[in-house]
C-alpha positions in Angstrom: 203.6 97.5 51.8 200.4 98.6 53.6 197.5 96.1 53.5 194.3 97.4 52.1 191.5 97.1 54.3 188.7 94.3 53.2 186.6 96.8 52.9 188.5 99.3 50.5 189.1 96.0 48.3 185.3 95.1 48.4 184.5 98.8 47.5 187.0 98.5 44.6 185.4 95.4 43.3 181.7 97.0 43.7 182.8 100.1 41.9 184.0 98.4 38.9 180.8 96.9 38.4 179.5 100.2 37.4 178.1 100.0 33.9 178.9 96.2 33.6 176.1 93.7 32.4 173.4 93.3 34.7 172.8 89.7 33.1 176.2 88.7 34.8 176.6 90.7 37.9 174.3 91.0 41.1 176.2 94.3 41.6 175.7 95.6 38.2 171.9 94.8 38.7 171.4 96.8 41.6 173.2 99.9 39.9 171.0 99.2 36.9 167.9 99.6 39.4 168.8 102.9 40.7 169.6 104.6 44.0 165.8 103.8 45.3 166.1 100.3 44.8 169.9 100.1 46.7 168.5 102.2 49.6 165.6 99.5 50.1 167.6 96.9 49.6 169.9 98.5 52.4 167.2 98.7 54.6 165.9 95.2 53.9 169.6 93.8 55.0 169.3 96.1 58.1 166.2 94.7 59.5 167.9 91.3 58.5 170.8 91.8 60.4 168.9 93.3 63.6 166.6 90.2 63.3 169.4 87.6 63.0 171.2 89.2 66.2 168.2 88.6 68.4 166.5 85.4 66.8 169.5 83.2 65.1 172.9 82.3 65.8 176.2 83.9 65.6 176.8 82.6 62.1 174.0 83.8 60.7 174.4 87.2 62.1 177.9 87.1 60.7 176.3 86.3 57.2 173.7 89.0 57.5 176.5 91.7 58.8 178.4 91.1 55.8 175.1 91.4 53.4 174.5 94.9 55.3 178.2 96.3 54.8 177.8 94.8 51.2 174.7 96.5 50.4 176.0 99.9 52.1 179.0 99.6 50.1 177.0 99.5 46.9 175.2 102.6 48.0 178.0 104.8 48.5 179.3 104.0 45.4 175.9 104.7 43.7 176.2 108.2 45.0 179.6 108.5 44.4 180.8 108.5 48.0 184.1 107.0 49.0 184.9 105.2 52.1 187.4 107.5 53.4 184.8 110.3 53.8 183.1 107.7 56.3 186.4 106.8 57.9 186.9 110.8 58.5 183.4 111.1 60.0 184.2 108.2 62.1 187.7 109.4 63.2 186.1 112.9 64.2 183.7 110.9 66.4 186.4 109.0 68.2 187.5 112.7 69.6 184.4 113.3 71.7 181.9 111.3 73.6 179.0 110.1 71.8 176.3 112.1 74.0 178.2 115.4 73.0 178.3 114.5 69.1 174.6 113.6 69.6 173.6 117.1 71.7 175.5 119.2 69.0 173.1 118.0 66.1 170.9 120.8 65.0 168.0 117.9 64.6 168.4 116.5 68.4 165.0 116.3 69.8 
């Protein structure tokens, strides 16, 4: 039997909260508020994670990182994006250097 990655298990739980009662589920409340609110919350969590990395303890960074990943998964679910799509993009990036990948982007400045 193959063990499922914690991100995949959490994503399944998050996805199951779509349409649930926002009064009983924080995740359902986020879905009810819409993608813009979820995206804003993700941004807040990103800032908190970055600040924890430079100003707080390792434990704080772990907690903030978990919050960041959770909110990212909520955003993916809100946008009907499966983790496997991100896994594929990450796998493709392992096939060439980050500098080459960045140089190939059409929006490079």
